N, C-alpha and C positions, 0 to 999 in steps of 0.2 A: 476430629479426625478423620482424615480419608482413609479406611483399610480396604476397597478395592476398586479399581481403575479398569476398565473394556473399552475405554478409548473413548466412548461417547458419553457413558453412564458413569455414576462414582457413585459408592454407597460411603456414606458419611456418617459417625458415631458422633451423637449429640444431644446430652440430657438423658441419657439412658437408653434412648430409640434408635433405629436404624434409620436413615432417609435414600432415597434413593433420588442424586441430584442431577443435576444438568450445568453445564457453566452458563452465565450470564454472559451475553455477546462479547459485550464491554471488557470482561477479565483479562487480561494480558499480563505475562509476567515481566518488570521491568528488567532489562538488562539483558535476558537467557532466551534466545529462540532455540524453542524445542517443537518440534510435533504433539506435546502434552505437556497446555501450561499448568495443570497439577496431577499431583504423585502422590501413591499410598505413602502415607506418612504427614504427608501434609496437613497443616492445621488451617481452617477454613473458616470463615462465615456463611451462614446460608438465610437463606427464607422459605419456610415453608409453603407451599402452595395452599390455599384455602381449601379448592374446589378438589381437589388428589390428594387424598389422604397417604401419607409414607414418601410423598415426592416434594423437592426443594429444588431452589435454585443456589450456586456457590455463588455468592456477591460479593468475596473480597478474599485475599490469599494472606495469613500472618508472613511474617517475617521467618525466613527460613537459619535454623540451626546449624544444617550440613546437605548435601546432596549427592547422590553419583548420578553422571553424566556421563554419556556415549554418542560416539558419532557410527552410524549404519556403514557400513561396508562395502555396500553395496552402490549403484549410480548414484543415487539422488542422496546421500551423503548428509542425511537429516540427522538432527538430534534429537534425543530422548533421554530424558529423564528419569533413571529407573526406581530411585524412593528416596525420600527427604527422611532429615529428621531421625538420621538411626544412629547408633550406639558404635555398631561393628559392621562391615563390609564381609559376611566373609564368603570365600570365593573355594567351591568343589570342584575339585581336579582331578584328571587320572592319566598317568600315562600309558595308556592305552585302551582300545576300546571303552570311548573314543579315545584319541589324543587329545592332551591339552599341551598346546607350544610352552614353551617357555616365554616366548614374547607375547604369547595373549596376557599369560600371568601378569607380567611387567606393565604391560600397559594399564589393568585393570589397580594393579597397585598405584601407578605415576597417579591415576586420576582421582584414587580415595587420597593419597597424600595431599595433592593440588584441593580438595574439598574437605580436608579436613575430619576426616573417617578414618581411624584403626582400622586395620586388617587382620582377620585370621586365615590361615589360608589352610585347606583340609584334602590329603590326596586319598582320596577313596578309592576299593575294590581292590587293597592293597592283596586281598586271596587271590589276584589272577595274575600276578605279578611275574615276569619271568625273572631269572639269576641278574640277566643287565637291566632290567628294571628297577628290580631294587637297590642297585649300585645307584643307578641315576636318581633312585629317591634320595638315598643316604647323600648324594651331594648336593642335590637342591635343597634337601632340608637344612642342611647343614649353611648353606648361600643365604636364603630365607631368613634364617637362625640371625646371622650373622648381621642382616642388614635391619634383625629389627621386629621380622612378625611370628607371631604365634603360628605353628605349625604341627595339624595335626595326623594322623593316621589313620583309617579306619575300610571297615569292612562292614556293609549292611547284612550282607548274607553269613558271613563268619562272628557277627555282632563284636568287633574289634574295635579298640577306641569309640564306643559309646559312650561310655559315662565321663571322659575328657570333654566329648563333644557335648552331652548335657551341660556340663558344666558351666561351658564358657557361652550360652545363651541364657543361663538364668539371670532374670532382674535385668536384662538390657533388651534392644530394639534391636534386631541383628537383620540384615537386609543379606538373602542368601540366592549368588547367582553363580552361574556355571554353563557350559555347554550344554545342548540337551543331550540326555542321555548317560550323564556322569551320576547321577543317582541324589539327586538332590531330594525328590516326595521320597524317595525310598527310606534316605538317609529321616527325612522328618517324622516319616510314618513309625520308625524304629524306635526315637527318642520320645514322639508324643502319638502315640497308638491310636488314641481315639479320633485322630483329625482326616484318618482314614482316605490320606491325597492318593488318587489316581497315578499308577505308574504304568510305564511299556516297556516292553524288549527291547532292545537293540536293533536295529535294523543288520542286517547279517548279512547281507548285498553290500554295504557302504562302512559297517561297523562304525556306522553313528546314529545319535541317539535319535530317537522319534518325537515331537512336542507332545507333551499331555499337559504341561501347565500354560495356558493360552493368555493368563492377563495375569496383570502383579494384584496379591492379596496379602493381607495381613492374619495372623492368627494370634488368638493369645496361648500362652503356656501355661500347665495345671503348677508348675514350679515357681512362677513368677516370669513376665518376660512379655517378648514379643517378636515372631519372627516372619517377615516378609519373604514369600515365596511368590519368585519371578518367572516367565518364559524364558528357557535355553535361548541363550544367543553365539550365535555362529560368529560373530567379529565385535570387536569394543576397539573403537578408534576413537582416539585422542582429541580433544575439545580444546580451539582456543588457546593453545600453549606455546609460549614463544620460547625460542632455543636457549634465551639467557634465563631463563626461568625452571629450566626442565629438569636443571641438576638437583634444585632444592628439593624434587620430589623423589631423590634415590638417597633414603637416608645416610646409605654408609659413603656416598658423594657429601652430600651435605657436610656431616663429621669432618671432612678433610679440607674443605673448600678454603678454608681461611690459611691453608698453609701453602696456596698458590702465591706466585711470585705475583701475577696479575690477580688485581679484583675483578676485572671482569673477563677471566680465566673461562672458558668454552670448553677445556680440556681436550681440544682437538690436537692442535700443532704447537699449541704456545709454548715456550721454554718455561722452564722452572714449574712446571704444573705437578702437583702434587694426586691428583688422581692417576694421572699415567704412571708416574714412582711405584703407587702401589701397586696398579694392575702388574706392572713387571718385575713388584716385588712377592707378589701370590698375595698381595694383602688385602684383595680388593680383587673379587670373582670377575675374570673376562668376561664369563655370558651377561654377568648384568651390564658392564663397560658396553659389549657389543649392544644390549639394548638401548642402553641411554646413545650411544653412535648412531642408530638407525634410527629413533626417535628426532634426534637431532637436524640429520639429514633428510627425515621425510621419508624413509625407506623402511616403514616398519610392520610393512604387511607380513601373511602370515606364508604369502602362497611364494612369496622372495624367501622365506625364512630354511635354512638348510633342516630337512629331518633327521637328519645326523648329528642332531648338536647336544646330544646330550654324551655321546661316546667320545667325541673329541676331548 
């Protein structure tokens, strides 16, 4: 199993040993174009190098149960597999300092749904929230619970919600993701103090996190289970999703789509659309529907997303 990826070298655990590995030149992942053909969580075949103790070549990649992939938001638009073979994807979000946009959360959940990965949302730093942010938190919590996601509220500094977080991690391989500065490493240190992961304060000038985790790495939990800590990500672009399939990655839309008049309804302007009717009746959250529309129309960037969206 690949337990660490630095881009050019991979740590692989096999037969009770750790090997530092490179990829054999011919190894390519069928059907997926990404900057990293191998990711943490992958199961691989290796060939140890005789002359260099502890080093090996990755010669083959086993079939994946699932994976999480994202598209960079910079001009390169390159795709990156964040982790593979996970039981849960846990997104750490904050409503301020730094702000995690709801549209970013929805891109994460849609990607996880597309690749059959259950999601837990963790809203962290609740000890810093303003009264308005607590109202936003209540609204968002109900919205995502209705969609079918587990939602936790935590504060690492005040040690709130840590037991629920710890119980969620036990016995599973969990990917942890989120913006830089949302407190991933601090939360991990609270539930697994022996790891002592490096943390860093928020940048005062930009209210944004500073990268402390620079590569993906898997850690064992004493109570059972594994976590995959990943670098903070600024953007999470969707990868290769056709408009007609996007609705299936919103669980609350998927539940209702059979009630639409037309089988190929995109829930835009078609008559007899059960999704639009549910939104108008207040039975389906307008913010989630707005995210769906933006993904279908390809206008999902956070830069074009209204900053006061929670207050509407």
